[in-house]
C-alpha positions as CSV (number, residue, x, y, z in Angstrom):
1,M,27.9,4.5,-12.9
2,T,25.6,2.2,-14.5
3,A,23.6,-0.3,-12.5
4,P,23.7,-3.7,-13.3
5,T,20.5,-5.2,-14.9
6,S,17.9,-6.3,-12.4
7,R,14.0,-5.9,-12.1
8,L,14.3,-2.9,-10.2
9,A,16.9,-1.4,-12.9
10,D,14.7,-2.6,-15.9
11,T,11.7,-1.0,-14.4
12,I,13.4,2.4,-13.9
13,R,15.8,2.9,-16.6
14,P,12.9,3.6,-19.3
15,L,11.5,6.3,-16.9
16,T,14.8,8.0,-16.5
17,A,15.7,7.5,-20.2
18,A,12.5,9.5,-20.9
19,H,13.9,12.3,-18.7
20,P,17.5,12.8,-19.4
21,G,19.5,15.2,-17.0
22,V,16.9,15.3,-14.4
23,S,15.9,13.1,-11.4
24,G,12.5,11.7,-10.4
25,L,11.4,12.4,-7.1
26,V,8.5,11.5,-4.6
27,A,8.3,13.3,-1.3
28,L,7.8,10.9,1.6
29,D,6.2,12.7,4.4
30,E,4.0,9.9,5.9
31,G,6.0,7.8,8.1
32,G,4.5,4.7,7.0
33,D,5.1,5.2,3.4
34,A,8.8,6.1,4.2
35,F,9.1,2.8,6.2
36,A,7.3,0.8,3.3
37,A,9.5,2.3,0.9
38,R,12.7,1.0,2.6
39,I,11.3,-2.5,3.1
40,Q,10.1,-2.6,-0.6
41,L,13.5,-1.5,-1.9
42,A,15.4,-3.9,0.1
43,D,13.4,-6.8,-0.8
44,A,13.5,-5.6,-4.4
45,A,17.4,-5.5,-4.2
46,E,19.5,-8.0,-6.5
47,H,23.0,-6.5,-6.1
48,T,23.7,-4.1,-3.5
49,I,22.2,-2.1,-0.6
50,D,24.2,0.7,0.9
51,A,22.7,2.1,4.2
52,Q,24.2,5.1,6.0
53,Y,22.6,6.4,9.4
54,Y,23.2,8.4,12.5
55,I,20.7,6.2,14.4
56,W,19.6,2.7,14.1
57,H,17.2,1.5,17.2
58,H,16.5,-2.2,17.7
59,D,12.9,-1.6,18.1
60,N,10.0,-2.7,15.9
61,A,11.1,-0.6,13.0
62,G,14.8,-1.1,13.3
63,T,14.2,-5.1,13.7
64,L,12.0,-5.3,10.7
65,L,14.6,-3.3,8.4
66,L,17.5,-5.4,9.7
67,Q,15.3,-8.5,8.8
68,A,14.9,-7.1,5.3
69,L,18.8,-6.7,5.1
70,L,19.2,-10.3,6.0
71,R,16.7,-11.7,3.6
72,A,18.5,-9.6,0.8
73,A,22.2,-10.9,2.1
74,D,20.7,-14.3,2.2
75,R,19.6,-13.9,-1.7
76,G,23.4,-12.7,-2.3
77,V,22.9,-9.2,-2.1
78,K,25.9,-7.2,-0.9
79,V,24.7,-5.2,2.0
80,R,27.2,-2.5,3.4
81,L,26.0,-0.7,6.8
82,L,27.5,2.4,7.7
83,L,26.5,3.7,11.4
84,D,27.3,6.6,13.4
85,D,29.1,5.0,16.5
86,N,27.5,7.4,18.8
87,N,24.3,5.5,19.0
88,T,25.3,1.9,18.6
89,D,25.6,1.7,22.4
90,G,24.3,-1.9,23.3
91,L,24.2,-3.1,19.5
92,D,27.7,-4.6,19.6
93,D,26.4,-8.0,19.6
94,L,23.8,-7.6,17.2
95,L,26.2,-5.8,14.9
96,A,29.0,-8.2,15.2
97,A,26.6,-11.2,14.3
98,L,25.5,-9.3,11.0
99,N,29.2,-8.7,10.5
100,T,29.8,-12.5,10.1
101,H,27.2,-12.9,7.2
102,R,29.4,-13.6,4.1
103,C,27.2,-10.7,2.3
104,I,27.0,-8.2,5.2
105,E,29.7,-5.5,6.0
106,V,29.3,-3.2,9.0
107,R,31.5,-0.1,9.6
108,V,31.1,2.3,12.4
109,F,32.0,6.1,12.1
110,N,34.3,7.8,14.5
111,P,34.3,5.0,16.9
112,F,34.3,5.1,20.6
113,P,37.5,3.3,22.1
114,L,35.6,2.1,25.3
115,R,32.6,0.1,24.3
116,R,31.0,0.2,27.6
117,L,32.0,3.1,29.7
118,R,31.7,5.3,26.6
119,W,31.4,8.5,28.5
120,L,34.9,8.0,29.8
121,G,36.2,8.1,26.1
122,L,34.1,11.0,25.4
123,L,35.9,13.0,28.4
124,A,39.1,11.7,27.2
125,D,38.6,12.5,23.7
126,F,35.8,15.2,23.5
127,A,37.3,17.4,20.6
128,R,36.9,14.0,18.5
129,L,34.0,12.4,19.8
130,N,31.9,15.4,19.7
131,R,31.7,15.4,15.8
132,R,29.5,12.7,14.5
133,M,28.0,11.6,11.0
134,H,24.4,12.9,10.9
135,N,24.0,11.6,7.2
136,K,20.9,9.5,6.3
137,S,20.5,7.4,3.0
138,F,19.3,4.1,1.8
139,T,20.4,3.1,-1.9
140,V,19.7,-0.2,-3.5
141,D,21.3,-1.5,-6.7
142,G,22.8,1.9,-7.6
143,I,19.5,2.9,-9.1
144,A,17.2,4.2,-6.4
145,T,17.7,5.8,-3.0
146,I,16.1,7.6,-0.3
147,V,17.7,10.9,1.4
148,G,16.2,12.8,4.2
149,G,15.6,13.7,7.7
150,R,14.7,10.1,9.2
151,N,16.9,8.0,11.2
152,I,15.7,4.3,11.8
153,G,13.3,3.7,14.7
154,D,9.7,3.5,15.5
155,E,9.4,7.4,16.4
156,Y,10.4,8.3,12.8
157,F,7.9,6.1,11.0
158,G,4.7,7.1,13.1
159,T,4.7,4.0,15.3
160,G,5.0,3.0,19.1
161,D,3.4,4.9,22.2
162,G,6.0,7.6,22.4
163,V,6.5,11.1,20.8
164,Q,6.2,10.8,17.0
165,F,8.5,12.7,14.8
166,V,7.0,15.0,11.9
167,D,9.8,14.3,9.4
168,L,10.5,14.4,5.6
169,D,12.4,11.9,3.2
170,V,12.6,11.9,-0.7
171,F,12.6,8.8,-3.0
172,A,14.8,9.4,-5.9
173,I,15.8,8.0,-9.3
174,G,17.8,9.3,-12.0
175,P,21.2,11.0,-12.3
176,V,21.4,12.2,-8.5
177,V,21.4,8.5,-7.3
178,D,24.9,8.1,-8.9
179,E,25.9,11.4,-6.6
180,V,24.5,9.6,-3.4
181,G,26.4,6.4,-4.4
182,A,29.7,8.1,-5.1
183,D,29.1,10.1,-1.7
184,F,28.4,7.0,0.1
185,E,31.8,5.4,-1.3
186,R,33.9,8.1,0.1
187,Y,32.4,7.7,3.3
188,W,32.7,4.2,3.5
189,Q,36.5,4.3,2.6
190,C,37.4,7.6,4.7
191,E,39.7,7.4,7.8
192,S,36.8,7.7,10.1
193,A,34.7,4.7,9.0
194,R,36.2,1.9,10.8
195,P,35.5,-2.0,10.0
196,L,33.7,-3.2,12.9
197,A,35.8,-6.2,13.3
198,R,38.7,-3.7,13.8
199,V,36.8,-1.7,16.4
200,L,35.4,-4.6,18.3
201,G,39.0,-6.5,18.4
202,T,38.4,-10.0,20.2
203,H,34.7,-9.4,20.6
204,R,32.9,-12.7,19.6
205,A,29.8,-12.9,17.8
206,D,26.9,-15.0,19.1
207,A,26.2,-17.7,16.5
208,T,22.7,-17.7,17.8
209,T,22.0,-14.0,17.4
210,I,21.2,-14.0,13.5
211,A,18.8,-16.9,13.9
212,H,17.0,-15.0,16.8
213,L,16.7,-11.7,15.1
214,Q,15.4,-13.7,11.8
215,S,12.7,-15.4,14.2
216,T,12.1,-12.2,16.3
217,R,8.5,-11.0,15.7
218,P,7.8,-7.3,16.6
219,P,6.3,-7.4,20.2
220,S,3.3,-5.1,19.1
221,P,0.9,-7.0,16.4
222,E,-0.4,-3.6,15.9
223,S,2.9,-2.0,15.1
224,E,3.8,-4.6,12.8
225,D,0.6,-4.0,10.8
226,T,1.2,-0.3,10.6
227,L,4.8,-1.1,9.6
228,R,3.8,-3.6,6.8
229,P,4.6,-2.4,3.3
230,R,1.3,-1.5,1.6
231,C,1.2,1.8,-0.3
232,V,4.6,2.4,-2.4
233,A,4.6,-0.7,-4.9
234,D,3.8,2.0,-7.4
235,L,7.5,3.4,-6.8
236,L,8.9,0.0,-7.9
237,C,6.4,-0.6,-10.9
238,G,7.0,2.4,-12.5
239,C,3.4,3.8,-11.8
240,A,4.5,6.4,-9.4
241,D,4.0,10.0,-9.8
242,F,7.3,11.2,-9.9
243,E,8.5,15.1,-10.1
244,W,11.3,15.4,-12.6
245,A,13.5,18.2,-11.4
246,H,17.3,19.1,-11.7
247,T,18.5,17.8,-8.2
248,R,22.0,17.6,-6.6
249,L,23.3,16.2,-3.8
250,I,25.1,18.5,-1.2
251,S,27.2,17.0,1.6
252,D,29.9,17.4,3.8
253,D,33.7,16.0,3.3
254,P,33.7,13.2,5.9
255,A,37.1,14.8,6.8
256,K,35.1,17.4,8.7
257,V,35.0,15.4,11.9
258,L,38.9,15.4,11.9
259,G,38.9,19.2,11.3
260,R,40.4,18.8,8.0
261,A,38.0,19.5,5.4
262,R,38.5,22.6,3.4
263,R,35.9,25.3,3.1
264,R,34.4,24.3,-0.2
265,G,34.2,20.7,1.2
266,L,31.4,21.9,3.8
267,I,27.8,21.9,3.4
268,W,27.0,25.3,5.1
269,P,29.0,27.5,2.7
270,K,27.2,25.8,-0.3
271,L,24.0,26.2,1.3
272,R,24.7,29.9,1.9
273,E,25.8,30.3,-1.7
274,I,22.6,28.7,-3.0
275,L,20.4,30.6,-0.6
276,G,22.0,33.8,-2.1
277,S,19.4,36.5,-1.8
278,P,15.8,35.1,-2.0
279,K,13.6,37.7,-3.9
280,R,10.0,36.9,-2.6
281,S,10.3,34.3,-0.2
282,L,12.3,32.0,2.6
283,Q,10.4,29.2,4.6
284,V,12.8,27.3,6.9
285,V,11.8,23.8,8.8
286,S,14.4,23.2,11.4
287,P,13.5,21.1,14.8
288,Y,16.9,22.5,16.1
289,F,17.1,26.2,15.0
290,V,20.0,28.0,16.4
291,P,20.5,30.9,14.1
292,T,23.3,32.7,16.2
293,T,24.3,36.3,15.9
294,N,25.2,36.0,12.0
295,G,22.0,34.3,11.3
296,V,20.0,36.6,12.9
297,A,21.7,39.3,11.0
298,F,21.3,37.5,7.6
299,L,17.3,36.6,8.3
300,S,16.8,40.3,9.7
301,T,18.4,41.9,6.3
302,L,16.2,39.6,4.3
303,A,13.0,40.4,6.0
304,R,13.8,44.3,6.2
305,Q,14.2,43.9,2.2
306,G,10.8,42.5,1.9
307,V,11.4,38.9,1.7
308,A,8.8,37.0,3.4
309,V,10.9,35.1,6.1
310,S,9.1,32.2,8.1
311,V,10.6,29.8,10.6
312,L,8.9,26.5,11.8
313,T,10.6,24.9,14.7
314,N,10.1,23.1,17.9
315,S,8.3,24.5,20.8
316,L,9.7,24.3,24.2
317,E,7.1,21.6,25.2
318,A,8.0,19.7,21.9
319,T,11.7,19.9,21.7
320,D,13.5,16.7,22.9
321,V,16.8,19.0,23.5
322,A,16.3,22.0,25.8
323,A,19.8,23.1,25.4
324,V,19.0,23.7,21.8
325,H,15.9,25.5,22.4
326,A,18.2,28.0,24.6
327,G,20.1,28.7,21.9
328,Y,17.1,29.7,19.8
329,A,15.0,31.4,22.6
330,K,17.2,34.1,23.0
331,R,17.1,35.0,19.4
332,R,13.4,35.2,19.1
333,A,13.1,38.9,20.1
334,P,15.4,40.4,17.6
335,L,14.0,38.2,14.7
336,L,10.6,39.3,15.4
337,R,11.5,42.9,15.7
338,A,12.9,42.4,12.1
339,G,9.8,41.1,10.7
340,V,10.7,37.3,10.6
341,K,7.6,35.2,11.3
342,L,8.1,32.5,13.9
343,F,6.4,29.4,14.5
344,E,6.8,26.7,17.0
345,L,5.3,23.2,16.6
346,R,2.7,22.2,19.5
347,R,3.4,18.9,21.4
348,L,0.1,17.8,20.7
349,I,-1.3,18.0,17.3
350,A,-4.3,16.3,15.5
351,L,-3.1,13.7,13.0
352,P,-5.3,13.6,9.7
353,R,-7.2,10.6,8.6
354,T,-5.1,8.4,6.5
355,R,-5.2,4.8,5.2
356,R,-3.9,3.9,8.6
357,R,-5.9,6.0,10.9
358,K,-9.6,6.2,10.2
359,R,-10.3,9.1,12.6
360,L,-8.9,12.0,13.8
361,V,-6.3,11.6,16.8
362,R,-4.2,13.8,18.9
363,S,-0.6,12.8,19.4
364,S,2.6,13.7,21.0
365,A,4.6,15.1,18.1
366,S,8.1,16.5,17.7
367,L,9.4,18.3,14.6
368,H,12.4,16.4,12.9
369,A,12.0,17.3,9.2
370,K,14.7,19.5,8.1
371,T,13.8,21.8,4.6
372,F,13.8,25.3,3.3
373,A,11.9,26.7,0.2
374,I,13.3,29.6,-1.4
375,D,10.8,31.8,-3.6
376,G,8.6,28.9,-4.2
377,E,11.2,27.6,-6.8
378,R,13.7,25.7,-5.1
379,V,13.7,23.4,-1.9
380,F,16.3,21.5,0.2
381,I,15.5,18.2,2.0
382,G,18.1,16.6,4.2
383,S,19.8,16.0,7.5
384,F,21.1,19.6,8.1
385,N,19.6,21.6,11.0
386,F,20.1,25.4,11.1
387,D,22.4,25.4,13.9
388,P,26.2,25.4,14.6
389,R,26.5,21.8,15.1
390,S,25.3,21.0,11.6
391,A,27.4,23.8,10.3
392,R,30.9,23.1,11.9
393,L,30.8,19.7,13.9
394,N,28.6,16.8,12.3
395,T,28.5,15.9,8.7
396,E,25.3,16.5,6.8
397,M,23.7,15.9,3.5
398,G,20.7,16.6,1.7
399,F,19.3,17.3,-1.9
400,M,18.8,20.7,-3.6
401,I,15.9,20.6,-5.8
402,D,14.9,23.0,-8.5
403,S,11.3,22.2,-8.5
404,P,8.4,24.9,-8.1
405,A,6.0,22.1,-7.6
406,L,7.9,20.5,-4.7
407,A,8.8,23.9,-3.2
408,Q,5.2,25.0,-3.4
409,R,3.9,21.7,-1.7
410,V,6.6,22.2,1.0
411,A,5.3,25.8,1.5
412,R,1.8,24.9,1.2
413,D,2.1,21.7,3.7
414,V,4.0,24.1,6.3
415,E,1.3,26.9,6.1
416,D,-1.7,24.3,6.3
417,A,-0.1,22.9,9.4
418,L,0.6,26.3,11.3
419,P,-3.1,27.2,12.5
420,E,-4.0,24.2,14.4
421,H,-0.5,22.6,14.8
422,S,1.8,25.4,16.3
423,Y,2.1,28.6,18.3
424,S,2.5,31.8,16.3
425,V,5.2,33.8,18.2
426,R,4.6,37.6,18.5
427,L,5.7,40.5,20.3
428,D,2.9,42.6,22.2
429,T,2.7,46.4,22.3
430,H,5.4,46.2,25.0
431,G,7.9,44.0,23.2
432,R,7.0,41.1,25.3
433,L,6.9,37.6,23.8
434,R,3.6,36.1,23.4
435,W,2.4,32.7,21.9
436,H,-0.8,32.6,20.1
437,A,-2.7,29.4,19.5
438,R,-5.8,28.6,17.6
439,D,-8.1,25.4,18.6
440,G,-11.5,25.0,16.8
441,G,-11.6,28.4,15.5
442,R,-10.9,29.9,18.6
443,E,-7.5,31.9,19.7
444,H,-5.9,31.6,23.0
445,L,-3.2,33.6,24.3
446,H,0.0,32.2,26.3
447,R,2.0,34.7,28.2
448,N,4.8,32.1,29.1
449,E,6.2,29.3,27.1
450,P,2.9,27.0,26.7
451,G,3.0,23.5,28.1
452,A,6.2,23.9,30.1
453,T,6.8,24.1,33.7
454,F,8.4,26.9,35.7
455,W,11.6,24.7,36.1
456,R,11.8,23.9,32.7
457,R,11.5,27.5,31.6
458,A,14.2,28.3,34.1
459,L,16.7,25.7,33.1
460,V,16.2,27.2,29.5
461,R,17.2,30.6,30.7
462,L,20.0,29.4,32.4
463,L,21.2,27.5,29.6
464,S,20.6,30.5,27.5
465,W,23.4,32.4,29.6
466,L,25.9,29.7,29.1
467,P,28.6,30.0,26.4
468,I,27.7,26.7,24.7
469,E,26.1,28.0,21.6
470,H,29.1,26.5,19.5
471,L,27.9,23.1,20.7
472,L,24.3,23.3,20.0
């Protein structure tokens, strides 16, 4: 598919023509850059914007991005917004108003029949509504895209006063953009993607909502300044330092949520095939890591064969889903006995100096990036968590990238973050779990899950006994 002529296309096409068969990639590991890339792409759009997300909060970041979509639509850009309906509670009025714009169409994925008492609908149709669209992509003019782990909200872009998610996206140009566009199209046209007007029925859009959104300023001037696009103009002017590599999109068939997808249409079998048998190293980064019995056997076998296997996930103090931690916690000892190295992100981490932060600060953090690197040669970046929910219930997507430079960068970034930002989980001589932390060159030993109360630890222990692993 060839994108129409536009300023963006005219800038990018000479770059891709000079690198036939490969895609140009820039890793977006800093939240401000990830946000600015989306804003600047939306402002550069001349023909189309296709956005697909699991979560879109109506906060500072969400408001500013919606305003960017509105600006584009007012210029005549065709905007298609596909949102999973699990997280649109309270947004019906806003989405209905957007949907009245002549250039904006909103669809919701796997919608809840009851718009207010959604939990009743969940109880009545749990098997269907428990399956969600977890995909995340933002594509402009069919020529540039952003894919990765971030939803739309302040916590994903390093703003706000709450917990900040450590996350990772990829800005891409080249052949893989066509794959993302085709994938969006099949989701947009699938049975589970319902036009908003059909879902809301007689719901009437308030004519003043759009005007209110356009005039709304983010409540925090500091947050607005942090989110203001600054440092990724080079992506749009052709000055970016792209990594050129063979890249392919891997995604689930949207029929997965209806239980109709064939095995070859599922992301997990594809990833297992790609994983194959690493020869030297496998580094996994997953905020919600639930390996199950089969995963423990797979990783343990690799470790016993001499492959350096390491996993970075959230500690109990950093996770936002205690039930998922329970599914992971009971698997730690057998993984450690097999030689797998486990690291857990600490809740309070030191954020380095950046263009926006002139000094080191400590912030509440939670891991949200989903990536793995194989043998320092290939890397996956996307929405897939290493848990049963991603494998069997939710739809997922991501890039498989054949790039030693990016794979080694991911590995290096993880290794650099481990000493001061995570707990190293080990077994003592009696086979008991211990958490080792380093602060300013000094090592501290924790005999229980650090930063967690007795009652939170007890809750995790209780949850680990329940037969809920297939839901995690």
